[in-house]
C-alpha positions in Angstrom: 36.0 4.2 -11.2 33.8 1.4 -10.0 30.9 -0.2 -11.8 27.3 -0.4 -10.8 27.9 -4.0 -9.8 30.7 -3.1 -7.6 28.6 -0.4 -6.0 25.7 -2.8 -5.4 28.2 -5.2 -3.8 29.4 -2.5 -1.5 25.9 -1.5 -0.6 25.0 -5.2 0.0 28.1 -5.7 2.2 27.3 -2.5 4.1 23.8 -3.6 4.9 24.5 -7.3 5.2 21.9 -8.0 2.4 24.2 -9.4 -0.3 23.5 -8.3 -3.8 19.9 -9.4 -4.1 17.4 -7.6 -6.2 15.2 -5.1 -4.3 12.2 -6.1 -6.5 12.0 -9.5 -5.0 11.8 -8.3 -1.4 8.7 -8.2 0.7 7.6 -4.9 2.3 9.1 -5.8 5.8 12.4 -6.9 4.3 12.8 -3.8 2.2 11.8 -1.6 5.1 14.2 -3.3 7.5 17.1 -3.0 5.0 16.2 0.6 4.3 16.4 1.3 8.0 19.9 -0.3 8.1 21.0 1.8 5.1 19.8 5.0 6.7 21.6 4.0 9.9 24.8 3.4 8.1 24.6 6.7 6.2 23.8 8.6 9.4 26.7 6.9 11.3 29.2 7.8 8.6 32.6 6.3 8.4 32.1 5.1 4.9 34.0 6.2 1.8 32.3 8.3 -0.8 31.8 5.3 -3.1 30.2 3.3 -0.3 28.0 6.2 0.7 26.8 6.6 -2.9 26.2 2.9 -3.2 24.2 2.9 0.1 22.2 5.9 -1.1 21.3 4.2 -4.4 20.3 1.0 -2.5 18.2 3.1 -0.2 16.4 4.7 -3.2 15.7 1.3 -4.6 14.4 0.0 -1.3 12.2 3.1 -0.8 10.6 2.5 -4.3 9.9 -1.1 -3.3 8.3 0.0 -0.1 6.3 2.7 -2.0 5.0 0.0 -4.5 3.9 -2.2 -1.6 2.2 0.6 0.2 0.5 1.8 -3.0 -0.7 -1.7 -3.6 -2.1 -2.0 -0.1 -3.9 1.4 -0.5 -5.4 0.2 -3.8 -6.7 -3.0 -2.1 -8.1 -1.0 0.8 -9.8 1.4 -1.6 -11.3 -1.5 -3.6 -12.6 -3.1 -0.4 -14.1 0.1 0.8 -15.7 0.8 -2.5 -17.2 -2.7 -2.4 -18.6 -2.1 1.0 -19.9 1.3 -0.1 -21.6 -0.4 -3.1 -23.1 -3.0 -0.8 -24.4 -0.3 1.5 -25.9 1.6 -1.5 -27.6 -1.6 -2.6 -29.0 -2.2 0.9 -30.2 1.4 1.1 -31.9 1.0 -2.3 -33.6 -2.2 -1.3 -34.6 -0.7 2.0 -36.0 2.4 0.2 -38.0 0.2 -2.2 -39.4 -1.8 0.8 -40.4 1.4 2.5 -42.1 2.7 -0.7 -44.0 -0.6 -1.0 -45.2 -0.4 2.6 -46.2 3.2 2.1 -48.2 2.3 -1.0 -49.9 -0.6 0.7 -50.8 1.6 3.7 -52.2 4.3 1.4 -54.3 1.7 -0.4 -55.6 0.4 2.9 -56.4 3.8 4.1 -58.2 4.6 0.8 -60.2 1.4 1.1 -61.4 2.2 4.7 -62.4 5.8 3.9 -65.4 4.7 1.8 
């Protein structure tokens, strides 16, 4: 039976990536390697051990991609929330200005009615 290290080496050799940690990869690197892993699995011609190692590597890479995408989504949500808060503040100040103008207009109208 092979060890996890041997399986990682097989997966790394199969994808041409070596035995680097998936956690240190950027999104594009992880995605590209994942595409290669899927291609190798779909093509076939690998032993059961190689296929299992490729599958495990693919799972690791998919998790890395998911973490990157989740982080990007959180950044977008935060930016959109900031814009929304800015829009709300603008609407509140615009509303206050309108109320002030309405009050001043009412006062002028009241003063001219006498």
